[in-house]
BAFI-3210 file (N, C-alpha, C; in Angstrom, 3 decimals, decimal comma, padded with zeros to 6 digits):
// residues 272
n [1|2|3|4|5|6|7|8|9|10|11|12|13|14|15|16|17|18|19|20|21|22|23|24|25|26|27|28|29|30|31|32|33|34|35|36|37|38|39|40|41|42|43|44|45|46|47|48|49|50|51|52|53|54|55|56|57|58|59|60|61|62|63|64|65|66|67|68|69|70|71|72|73|74|75|76|77|78|79|80|81|82|83|84|85|86|87|88|89|90|91|92|93|94|95|96|97|98|99|100|101|102|103|104|105|106|107|108|109|110|111|112|113|114|115|116|117|118|119|120|121|122|123|124|125|126|127|128|129|130|131|132|133|134|135|136|137|138|139|140|141|142|143|144|145|146|147|148|149|150|151|152|153|154|155|156|157|158|159|160|161|162|163|164|165|166|167|168|169|170|171|172|173|174|175|176|177|178|179|180|181|182|183|184|185|186|187|188|189|190|191|192|193|194|195|196|197|198|199|200|201|202|203|204|205|206|207|208|209|210|211|212|213|214|215|216|217|218|219|220|221|222|223|224|225|226|227|228|229|230|231|232|233|234|235|236|237|238|239|240|241|242|243|244|245|246|247|248|249|250|251|252|253|254|255|256|257|258|259|260|261|262|263|264|265|266|267|268|269|270|271|272]
n.u [-006,630|-003,202|-001,661|000,807|003,891|006,438|009,868|011,892|015,078|018,049|020,227|020,927|018,295|017,409|016,345|013,924|012,620|012,408|010,853|008,624|007,760|007,026|004,752|003,082|002,564|000,484|-001,768|-003,017|-004,834|-004,367|-002,696|000,544|002,686|006,055|008,561|011,855|013,792|016,779|019,639|018,987|020,283|020,793|019,527|018,684|018,283|016,272|014,220|013,774|012,863|010,502|009,086|008,756|007,122|004,824|004,132|003,539|001,320|-000,495|-000,674|-001,691|-004,037|-004,574|-003,356|000,092|001,897|004,339|007,225|009,672|013,057|014,567|017,172|018,164|016,579|015,847|015,862|013,927|011,611|011,325|010,697|008,282|005,221|002,038|000,496|000,793|000,633|002,682|004,821|006,905|009,537|011,612|010,579|008,398|009,503|011,972|011,593|009,930|011,832|013,948|012,727|012,247|014,837|016,028|017,776|019,171|019,121|021,854|021,441|022,778|023,642|023,231|023,940|022,869|023,304|025,845|029,501|030,017|031,072|033,930|034,992|032,712|031,613|033,632|033,349|030,905|031,570|033,600|032,093|030,330|032,147|033,088|030,780|030,409|032,771|032,510|030,462|028,302|029,959|032,536|035,993|036,546|038,435|038,659|036,354|035,999|035,918|033,385|030,244|027,866|026,669|024,866|022,901|021,471|019,379|020,218|019,280|017,594|017,494|019,801|022,125|021,200|020,193|022,461|023,930|022,228|022,272|024,914|025,065|023,068|023,352|026,023|027,012|029,092|028,457|028,430|027,685|026,577|025,909|023,630|023,819|022,719|024,816|025,441|023,551|023,458|025,079|023,852|024,723|026,417|028,260|031,772|033,325|031,732|031,438|033,142|031,925|029,419|027,795|027,433|025,706|022,799|019,734|018,077|015,060|012,628|009,511|008,957|007,554|007,720|010,478|011,065|009,942|011,612|014,122|013,570|013,442|016,075|017,473|015,968|013,924|015,694|017,143|017,820|015,871|013,564|010,438|010,170|012,823|013,366|011,591|012,759|015,343|014,678|013,253|015,214|017,187|015,875|015,392|018,006|018,869|017,145|017,969|020,607|020,182|020,042|018,675|016,050|014,497|011,679|011,885|009,877|007,561|008,578|010,132|013,434|014,215|012,607|013,560|016,263|015,959|014,569|016,457|018,514|017,190|016,595|019,078|020,460|022,391|024,234|023,585|025,983|026,277|024,646]
n.v [009,060|008,241|005,296|003,127|002,142|-000,154|-000,769|-003,325|-004,693|-006,764|-005,575|-002,751|-002,076|-001,004|-002,464|-003,447|-001,011|000,064|-001,895|-002,017|000,664|000,845|-000,757|000,592|002,989|002,431|002,953|005,680|007,135|006,740|007,757|007,218|006,573|006,287|004,125|003,264|000,462|-000,439|-002,743|-004,767|-007,096|-008,808|-010,942|-009,332|-006,785|-007,496|-008,150|-005,614|-004,284|-005,705|-005,013|-002,291|-002,277|-003,447|-001,495|000,629|-000,359|-000,416|002,315|003,325|001,985|000,149|-002,337|-002,142|-002,110|-004,276|-004,446|-006,655|-007,778|-009,728|-012,025|-014,009|-016,665|-017,110|-014,561|-013,397|-014,693|-013,577|-010,924|-011,140|-010,367|-010,789|-008,545|-007,089|-006,712|-008,603|-008,520|-010,541|-010,420|-012,202|-014,650|-014,805|-014,861|-016,331|-019,101|-020,175|-019,768|-021,406|-023,894|-023,964|-023,787|-025,912|-025,969|-024,764|-021,386|-019,119|-017,693|-015,426|-012,511|-009,131|-009,225|-007,891|-005,135|-004,875|-005,006|-007,197|-007,732|-006,447|-005,151|-004,360|-002,640|-000,697|000,295|001,640|003,670|005,031|005,995|007,739|009,636|010,605|011,823|013,886|015,400|016,235|018,017|020,493|021,161|021,145|020,198|019,391|018,009|015,210|014,153|012,156|009,816|009,632|007,943|009,011|012,299|014,762|017,441|020,743|023,485|025,512|024,167|022,118|019,576|018,092|017,520|015,948|013,753|012,725|011,910|009,944|008,087|007,312|006,257|004,252|002,767|002,651|004,250|006,440|009,663|012,847|016,389|019,274|022,687|024,483|027,751|031,203|032,194|030,089|029,858|031,526|030,652|028,440|025,849|023,099|023,757|024,191|022,528|020,267|019,083|016,870|014,796|014,151|011,818|010,960|012,596|013,648|015,232|017,322|018,949|021,427|022,658|026,106|027,688|026,124|026,014|028,688|028,946|027,226|028,454|030,889|030,282|029,840|032,160|034,769|037,205|037,703|038,264|035,902|034,166|035,143|034,844|035,336|035,139|032,484|031,231|031,978|030,730|027,968|027,545|028,136|026,256|023,812|024,082|024,096|021,513|019,952|020,765|019,812|017,201|015,928|013,760|014,388|014,800|015,852|017,115|017,997|016,695|014,275|011,977|011,728|009,078|008,086|009,593|008,738|005,962|005,990|007,233|005,305|003,237|004,364|005,010|002,671|002,020|-000,044|-001,474|-001,377|-001,916|-003,405]
n.w [026,557|026,318|024,914|026,188|024,842|024,981|024,185|024,231|024,733|024,632|023,634|021,671|020,983|018,646|016,488|017,594|018,084|015,472|014,055|015,747|015,679|012,989|012,969|014,796|013,500|011,855|013,221|013,369|014,832|017,442|020,352|021,194|023,893|023,988|025,194|025,597|026,459|026,513|026,469|028,319|029,825|031,938|034,594|036,722|035,560|033,806|035,593|036,678|034,412|033,918|036,216|035,820|033,568|034,621|036,540|034,847|033,561|035,671|036,220|033,822|033,618|031,658|029,335|028,593|025,462|024,443|022,641|021,760|021,347|022,572|022,916|024,663|026,097|028,780|029,877|028,323|029,212|031,732|031,188|029,905|030,823|032,413|032,498|030,196|026,602|024,770|022,071|020,646|018,664|018,023|018,841|017,165|014,580|014,443|015,083|012,892|010,846|011,677|011,432|008,665|007,589|008,722|010,884|013,999|015,156|015,899|018,196|019,070|020,743|019,696|016,969|014,710|015,013|015,931|015,800|013,924|011,493|010,596|008,313|006,916|008,781|008,868|006,298|006,535|008,430|007,054|004,926|006,236|007,275|004,850|003,785|005,644|005,330|002,750|002,497|001,215|-000,988|-000,016|000,072|-002,761|-004,212|-004,247|-005,368|-007,146|-005,769|-004,837|-004,646|-005,348|-006,088|-004,688|-005,847|-005,655|-004,534|-001,662|001,483|000,661|001,595|001,095|002,686|005,042|003,616|002,352|004,615|005,615|003,520|003,770|006,400|006,511|004,174|003,471|001,459|-000,318|-000,311|-001,641|-001,540|-003,360|-003,399|-005,418|-006,480|-007,055|-008,647|-010,257|-012,215|-014,481|-016,632|-017,686|-017,598|-015,994|-012,957|-013,307|-011,694|-011,359|-013,815|-014,679|-013,356|-014,212|-014,548|-011,999|-010,722|-008,923|-008,409|-005,951|-005,245|-004,143|-002,893|-003,386|-001,445|000,871|001,094|001,611|004,161|005,644|005,323|006,484|009,159|009,625|008,772|009,590|007,953|005,861|002,562|001,464|002,437|001,333|-000,379|-003,179|-003,997|-003,362|-005,101|-007,526|-007,355|-007,117|-009,498|-011,441|-010,771|-011,222|-013,960|-014,929|-014,187|-015,716|-018,254|-018,477|-018,102|-015,561|-013,245|-010,868|-007,596|-005,627|-002,385|-000,824|000,283|000,942|003,149|004,637|004,595|002,519|000,361|000,207|-000,272|-002,703|-004,352|-004,275|-005,605|-008,132|-009,175|-009,173|-007,342|-005,059|-001,927|000,704|003,355|006,218]
ca.u [-005,449|-002,239|-001,237|002,252|004,588|007,815|010,755|012,801|016,114|019,278|021,273|020,580|016,857|017,097|015,446|012,608|012,004|012,073|009,734|007,476|007,286|006,345|003,418|002,274|002,154|-000,754|-002,878|-002,766|-005,789|-003,974|-001,515|001,412|003,829|007,092|009,617|012,881|014,552|017,864|020,680|018,427|021,122|020,986|018,242|018,298|017,731|015,017|013,235|013,467|012,050|009,179|008,424|008,372|005,979|003,659|003,785|002,905|-000,014|-001,347|-000,887|-002,512|-005,295|-004,713|-002,119|001,093|002,303|005,785|007,930|010,944|013,973|015,466|017,691|018,278|015,230|015,562|015,546|012,648|010,532|011,160|010,075|006,923|004,340|000,620|-000,140|001,109|000,627|004,075|005,081|008,297|009,918|012,408|009,684|007,520|010,183|013,096|011,136|009,625|013,068|014,679|012,047|012,435|016,248|016,457|018,876|018,902|019,832|022,990|020,998|023,867|023,160|023,878|024,482|022,399|023,828|027,179|030,583|030,273|031,871|034,694|035,130|031,441|031,494|034,566|032,735|029,901|032,232|034,269|031,059|029,852|033,201|033,123|029,626|030,647|033,859|032,157|029,189|028,254|031,049|033,833|036,952|036,159|039,552|038,537|034,969|036,000|035,635|031,964|029,314|026,814|026,801|023,558|022,932|020,202|019,521|020,467|018,177|016,667|017,653|020,948|023,013|020,675|020,059|023,814|024,288|021,413|022,825|026,169|024,852|022,213|023,716|027,466|027,249|029,852|027,629|028,821|026,639|027,062|024,777|023,483|023,565|022,414|025,984|025,542|022,423|023,616|025,767|022,983|025,452|026,874|029,511|032,939|033,771|030,897|031,393|033,720|031,178|028,035|027,040|027,239|024,862|021,369|019,261|016,956|014,393|011,685|008,516|009,482|006,926|008,319|011,872|011,063|009,693|012,822|015,181|013,164|013,831|017,536|017,877|014,717|013,910|016,804|016,880|018,003|014,626|012,421|009,720|010,486|014,164|013,250|010,942|013,768|016,387|014,125|012,938|016,466|017,868|015,164|015,632|019,384|018,953|016,476|018,767|021,802|019,762|020,256|017,396|015,891|013,316|011,259|011,950|008,822|006,692|009,247|011,043|014,814|014,238|012,020|014,489|017,433|015,556|014,246|017,729|019,169|016,440|016,663|020,458|021,020|023,469|024,098|023,843|027,251|026,206|023,340]
ca.v [008,547|007,581|003,936|003,046|001,099|-000,395|-001,439|-003,985|-005,446|-007,014|-004,733|-001,342|-001,878|-000,339|-003,318|-003,438|000,301|000,224|-002,753|-001,585|001,942|000,583|-001,272|001,604|004,049|002,031|003,367|007,108|007,757|006,392|008,474|006,265|007,000|005,307|003,996|002,306|-000,183|-001,203|-003,383|-005,606|-008,272|-009,611|-011,216|-008,188|-005,764|-008,017|-007,997|-004,186|-003,953|-006,278|-004,204|-001,011|-002,539|-003,645|-000,194|001,439|-000,926|000,047|003,754|003,597|001,234|-000,681|-003,068|-001,603|-002,970|-004,485|-005,011|-007,130|-008,578|-010,410|-013,292|-014,978|-017,141|-016,962|-013,147|-013,148|-015,169|-012,634|-009,675|-011,421|-010,251|-010,935|-007,231|-006,408|-007,455|-008,699|-008,980|-010,981|-010,597|-013,415|-015,789|-014,832|-015,088|-017,265|-020,497|-020,595|-019,816|-022,603|-025,046|-023,934|-023,998|-027,185|-025,799|-023,774|-020,111|-019,005|-017,010|-014,527|-011,158|-007,982|-009,494|-006,972|-003,776|-004,916|-005,022|-008,599|-007,716|-005,219|-004,471|-003,715|-001,516|000,327|000,902|002,579|004,817|005,781|006,703|008,857|010,647|011,192|012,721|015,070|016,218|016,708|018,719|021,835|021,422|021,168|019,181|018,876|017,397|013,766|013,797|010,930|008,708|009,638|007,075|009,896|013,702|015,403|018,875|021,411|024,759|025,422|023,746|021,201|018,262|017,359|017,032|014,781|012,603|012,164|011,221|008,734|007,144|006,800|005,474|003,094|001,977|002,638|004,950|007,694|010,688|014,251|017,282|020,560|023,603|025,348|029,123|032,085|032,352|028,942|029,788|032,343|029,967|027,366|024,591|022,713|024,354|023,507|021,498|019,075|018,558|015,520|013,795|014,262|010,575|010,705|013,641|013,459|016,494|017,472|020,236|021,624|023,695|027,405|028,136|025,360|026,448|029,988|028,717|026,633|029,463|031,950|029,828|029,918|033,569|035,531|038,509|037,863|038,072|034,461|033,472|035,774|033,910|035,537|034,610|031,024|030,858|032,132|029,712|026,647|027,508|028,081|024,990|022,754|024,275|023,670|020,046|019,407|021,088|018,964|015,806|015,365|013,400|015,007|014,511|016,901|016,719|018,724|015,805|012,992|011,864|011,411|007,653|007,913|010,166|007,867|004,699|006,264|007,484|004,005|002,476|004,973|005,059|001,323|001,836|-001,264|-001,349|-001,946|-002,292|-003,758]
ca.w [027,245|025,425|025,216|026,360|024,087|025,408|023,237|025,160|024,024|025,370|023,051|021,467|020,845|017,381|015,700|018,237|017,862|014,057|013,714|016,531|015,148|011,721|013,277|015,481|012,573|011,196|014,086|013,501|015,738|018,807|020,827|021,876|024,695|023,660|026,202|025,183|027,531|025,887|027,275|029,393|029,567|033,148|035,254|037,550|034,670|033,275|036,651|036,758|033,240|034,143|037,241|035,213|032,683|035,493|037,118|033,808|033,339|036,765|036,071|032,633|033,711|030,461|029,078|027,671|024,349|024,576|021,486|022,291|020,525|023,503|022,383|025,761|026,414|030,209|030,101|027,654|030,075|032,844|030,723|029,439|031,985|032,062|032,459|028,935|025,342|024,349|020,707|020,670|017,265|017,862|018,975|015,996|013,310|014,469|015,037|011,519|010,062|012,074|010,833|007,218|007,254|009,271|011,840|015,029|015,028|016,820|019,417|019,459|021,036|019,067|015,637|013,671|015,175|016,507|014,814|013,608|010,272|010,743|007,027|006,620|009,717|008,409|005,119|007,023|009,053|005,985|004,159|007,060|007,271|003,504|003,659|006,475|004,789|001,413|002,611|000,613|-001,920|000,654|-000,370|-004,079|-004,926|-004,389|-005,697|-007,944|-004,868|-004,484|-005,359|-005,835|-005,691|-004,702|-006,111|-005,439|-003,835|-000,228|002,360|-000,028|002,249|000,560|003,743|005,772|002,720|002,208|005,850|005,703|002,552|004,323|007,615|006,293|002,987|003,236|000,201|-000,221|-000,944|-001,482|-002,045|-003,874|-003,473|-006,583|-006,047|-008,189|-009,508|-011,154|-013,135|-015,689|-017,730|-018,177|-017,622|-014,675|-012,492|-013,873|-010,768|-011,454|-015,183|-014,848|-012,598|-014,677|-014,371|-010,573|-010,156|-008,704|-007,877|-005,036|-005,327|-003,051|-003,151|-002,942|-000,200|001,962|001,192|002,268|005,586|006,240|005,363|007,419|010,492|009,719|008,643|009,526|007,306|004,920|001,146|001,294|002,766|000,677|-001,240|-004,597|-004,224|-003,344|-006,362|-008,584|-007,230|-007,415|-010,933|-012,199|-010,490|-011,940|-015,398|-015,182|-014,108|-016,905|-019,436|-018,562|-017,972|-014,226|-012,613|-009,547|-006,795|-004,704|-000,976|-000,107|001,066|001,149|004,278|004,272|004,270|001,185|-000,615|000,065|-000,891|-004,107|-005,035|-004,446|-006,606|-009,461|-009,659|-009,237|-006,375|-004,260|-000,489|001,122|004,759|006,764]
c.u [-004,497|-001,998|000,279|002,809|006,027|008,576|011,899|013,801|017,304|020,473|020,716|019,080|016,447|016,113|014,038|011,896|011,575|010,850|008,468|006,888|006,517|004,921|002,523|001,795|000,879|-001,994|-002,732|-003,774|-005,504|-002,698|-000,665|002,512|004,899|008,213|010,587|013,625|015,650|018,782|020,113|019,090|021,476|019,620|017,749|017,671|016,389|013,903|012,812|012,578|010,626|008,391|007,950|007,156|004,704|003,198|003,066|001,497|-000,981|-001,666|-001,819|-003,906|-005,607|-003,347|-001,159|001,340|003,823|006,318|009,310|011,734|015,008|015,886|017,722|016,880|014,880|015,200|014,207|011,487|010,268|010,396|008,685|005,992|002,890|-000,068|000,089|000,877|002,054|004,161|006,573|008,727|010,767|011,519|008,817|008,253|011,261|012,639|010,755|010,868|013,874|014,052|012,305|013,863|016,791|017,634|018,509|019,687|020,937|022,590|022,100|023,329|023,937|024,401|024,089|022,987|025,167|028,224|030,938|031,123|032,636|034,797|033,851|031,238|032,408|034,020|031,708|030,554|032,937|033,256|030,524|030,881|033,282|031,984|029,839|031,685|033,564|030,781|029,294|029,482|032,421|034,685|036,586|037,235|039,412|037,087|034,887|035,727|034,155|031,194|028,208|027,069|025,419|023,721|021,533|020,425|019,754|019,189|017,152|016,843|018,823|021,790|022,426|020,501|021,409|024,207|023,488|021,927|024,109|025,918|024,086|022,692|025,228|027,853|028,035|029,123|028,160|027,642|027,224|025,862|024,782|023,067|023,239|023,586|026,109|024,505|022,625|024,184|024,938|023,735|025,925|028,095|030,693|033,398|033,021|030,927|032,008|032,889|029,701|027,219|026,774|026,230|023,411|020,871|018,129|016,376|013,349|010,700|009,016|008,867|007,522|009,769|011,971|010,843|010,941|013,928|014,851|013,525|015,329|018,023|016,635|014,887|014,983|016,331|016,952|016,693|013,405|011,771|010,083|011,879|014,147|012,607|011,939|014,792|015,869|013,842|014,197|017,194|017,199|015,392|017,029|019,489|018,258|017,337|019,953|021,464|020,066|018,902|017,273|014,553|012,961|011,291|010,803|007,998|007,321|010,141|012,455|014,921|013,700|012,945|015,650|017,079|015,250|015,517|018,464|018,504|016,659|018,082|021,067|022,191|023,178|024,446|025,169|027,258|024,776|023,308]
c.v [007,897|006,150|003,927|001,880|001,023|-001,100|-002,023|-004,828|-005,685|-006,297|-003,326|-001,086|-001,228|-001,154|-003,307|-002,115|000,475|-000,616|-002,323|-000,288|001,739|000,075|-000,197|002,704|003,690|002,432|004,863|007,828|007,419|007,154|007,521|006,986|005,936|005,321|002,908|001,773|-001,049|-001,848|-004,108|-006,980|-009,076|-009,894|-010,035|-007,080|-006,206|-007,878|-006,535|-003,755|-004,469|-005,464|-002,873|-001,174|-002,706|-002,318|000,683|000,945|-000,454|001,527|004,074|002,981|000,508|-001,296|-002,289|-002,608|-003,060|-005,139|-005,430|-007,935|-009,248|-011,758|-014,372|-015,377|-016,949|-015,513|-012,793|-013,549|-014,206|-011,390|-009,882|-011,411|-010,272|-009,589|-006,487|-007,339|-007,446|-009,269|-009,263|-011,303|-011,844|-014,644|-015,950|-015,324|-016,173|-018,719|-020,951|-020,678|-021,066|-023,848|-025,107|-024,290|-025,307|-027,091|-024,712|-022,498|-020,040|-018,409|-016,121|-013,120|-010,132|-008,201|-008,419|-005,573|-003,756|-004,897|-006,473|-008,728|-006,400|-004,452|-003,726|-002,495|-000,369|001,040|001,957|003,850|005,670|006,593|007,897|009,981|011,359|012,192|014,009|015,983|016,756|017,356|020,112|022,156|021,503|020,003|018,583|018,050|015,890|013,343|012,536|009,698|008,599|008,607|007,904|011,304|014,339|016,901|019,453|022,701|024,504|025,089|022,865|019,759|017,446|016,732|015,848|013,549|011,930|011,363|009,925|007,676|006,506|005,839|004,185|002,188|001,882|003,329|006,231|008,767|012,074|015,118|018,636|021,497|024,409|026,740|029,984|032,284|031,217|028,955|030,518|031,593|028,856|026,059|024,290|023,518|023,521|022,346|020,186|018,409|017,166|014,411|013,783|013,004|010,245|011,669|013,202|014,701|016,361|018,869|020,301|022,713|025,037|027,909|027,428|025,786|027,776|029,839|028,185|027,677|030,591|031,569|029,979|031,359|034,441|036,884|038,731|037,733|036,594|033,708|034,037|034,829|034,093|035,027|033,083|030,523|030,920|031,001|028,318|026,505|027,358|026,755|023,840|022,857|023,797|022,152|019,383|019,596|020,149|017,485|015,151|015,015|014,060|014,628|015,734|016,351|017,313|017,824|014,441|013,045|011,576|009,940|007,406|008,454|009,216|006,563|004,891|006,507|006,173|003,224|003,044|004,993|003,664|001,111|000,622|-001,006|-002,039|-002,373|-002,641|-003,440]
c.w [026,251|025,864|025,289|025,556|024,583|024,291|024,068|024,377|024,932|024,737|022,834|021,390|019,535|016,553|016,279|017,980|016,411|013,678|014,455|016,017|013,842|011,956|013,895|014,547|011,816|012,009|014,392|014,394|017,199|019,163|021,658|022,652|024,533|024,703|025,750|026,400|026,902|026,924|028,502|029,261|030,812|033,767|036,085|036,705|034,089|034,308|036,786|035,592|033,422|035,160|036,661|034,297|033,521|036,097|036,099|033,519|034,418|036,630|034,916|032,727|032,397|030,152|028,184|026,551|024,398|023,314|021,982|021,266|021,427|022,919|023,451|026,235|027,883|030,544|029,461|028,545|031,224|032,399|030,145|030,654|031,534|031,879|031,142|027,749|024,818|022,943|020,608|019,246|017,044|017,925|017,729|014,751|013,331|014,338|013,635|010,638|010,392|011,438|009,328|006,825|007,822|010,214|012,840|014,752|016,077|018,163|019,973|019,621|020,223|017,675|014,621|013,791|015,908|015,404|014,531|012,355|010,244|009,438|006,656|007,518|009,298|007,176|005,525|007,589|008,004|005,184|004,928|007,079|005,923|003,344|004,446|005,846|003,394|001,400|002,005|-000,242|-001,306|000,141|-001,729|-004,775|-005,113|-004,611|-006,550|-007,084|-004,526|-005,301|-005,999|-005,311|-005,813|-004,937|-005,905|-004,682|-002,351|000,529|001,653|000,442|001,717|001,674|004,509|004,897|002,509|003,445|006,009|004,732|003,083|005,476|007,354|005,164|002,744|001,943|000,458|-001,021|-000,606|-001,900|-002,398|-004,023|-004,772|-006,099|-007,266|-009,150|-010,529|-012,268|-014,456|-016,875|-018,354|-018,415|-016,216|-014,255|-012,969|-013,002|-010,962|-012,823|-015,334|-014,213|-012,967|-014,378|-012,902|-009,941|-010,013|-007,970|-006,867|-005,220|-004,229|-003,438|-002,610|-001,642|001,011|002,177|001,921|003,772|006,287|006,371|006,334|008,844|010,703|009,701|008,483|008,829|006,264|003,479|000,793|001,492|002,049|-000,335|-002,705|-004,935|-004,257|-004,633|-007,516|-008,533|-007,609|-008,911|-011,774|-011,999|-011,237|-013,443|-015,771|-015,186|-015,300|-018,145|-019,597|-018,335|-016,644|-013,613|-011,251|-008,925|-005,968|-003,278|-000,160|000,792|001,309|002,380|003,759|003,874|002,863|000,103|-000,868|-000,653|-002,370|-004,919|-005,283|-005,572|-008,007|-010,033|-009,802|-008,307|-005,505|-002,814|-000,127|002,591|005,133|008,245]
res [m|p|r|t|a|f|f|v|s|d|r|t|g|i|t|a|e|m|l|g|h|s|l|l|t|q|f|d|d|v|n|f|r|r|i|a|l|p|f|i|d|t|p|e|k|a|q|e|a|a|a|r|i|r|e|q|a|a|a|d|q|c|r|p|i|v|f|t|t|m|v|d|e|s|l|r|k|i|t|h|v|a|e|a|l|t|l|d|f|f|e|i|f|i|s|p|l|e|q|e|l|g|r|e|s|s|h|t|v|g|r|s|h|g|i|s|n|f|e|e|y|k|t|r|i|d|a|v|n|f|a|i|s|h|d|d|g|v|m|p|r|d|l|n|e|a|d|i|i|l|i|g|v|s|r|s|a|k|t|p|t|c|l|y|l|a|l|q|y|g|i|k|a|a|n|y|p|l|t|p|e|d|f|g|a|h|t|l|p|r|l|l|l|p|y|r|t|k|l|f|g|l|t|i|d|p|d|r|l|s|q|i|r|e|e|r|k|p|g|s|r|y|a|a|l|d|n|c|q|f|e|v|s|e|a|e|a|l|m|r|h|v|g|v|p|y|l|s|s|t|t|r|s|i|e|e|l|a|t|t|i|m|h|r|t|g|l|t|r|r|t|f]
***
């Protein structure tokens, strides 16, 4: 039987889901049913959430696990039910911080994922728009604005990594695909030469690449294993030759790729 996990918040619930998910992943032999209950910001909604938690406990015949980031204490009390194990992140962390800092917290709803700092929010949106408009070598004329340019063969996770860097860190990330036409000269494409110091490469295991491309274009030369082996080998040789650092995306998540790139390049987070 799966265990039910609720993520309850008076705003988006992103923090509750992220922290709760991090804890649940430590129990890989347990199957969790995840239910998000965001925007629980009135007594009526809190009562409905509490009723749903109780109903789930009765249906499962065991206590649900409730992760909550409710700021309003009166609403928190309503959603804390005896039929569930409630892990209240504000209760756990805010009180010790208040004691250490010698002052009360603002207890303001939505500070972490709201538009509390317009300039920081604008930085995030500008970075996302930049990543979208500079995908696969599009709009090369203003690459000088890029904080980083990811290069690698097609389907090596460049696009999602760029978007994650933009959304999570406010980094302006462009990407440029290396194709067979780029390998003969044994040097960077002319377009990228002025931005050598901004380049970072992604590579991937040829077998995995073939599987990904086969889903996109079944039976094509593009997806053939020998072609994938050739492209990956040539791309890695090129990056080594010109001194571009690179990572394999084969077993790394987008989060791991982005964090490693930030660490290795020394880029600074612009948004939180």
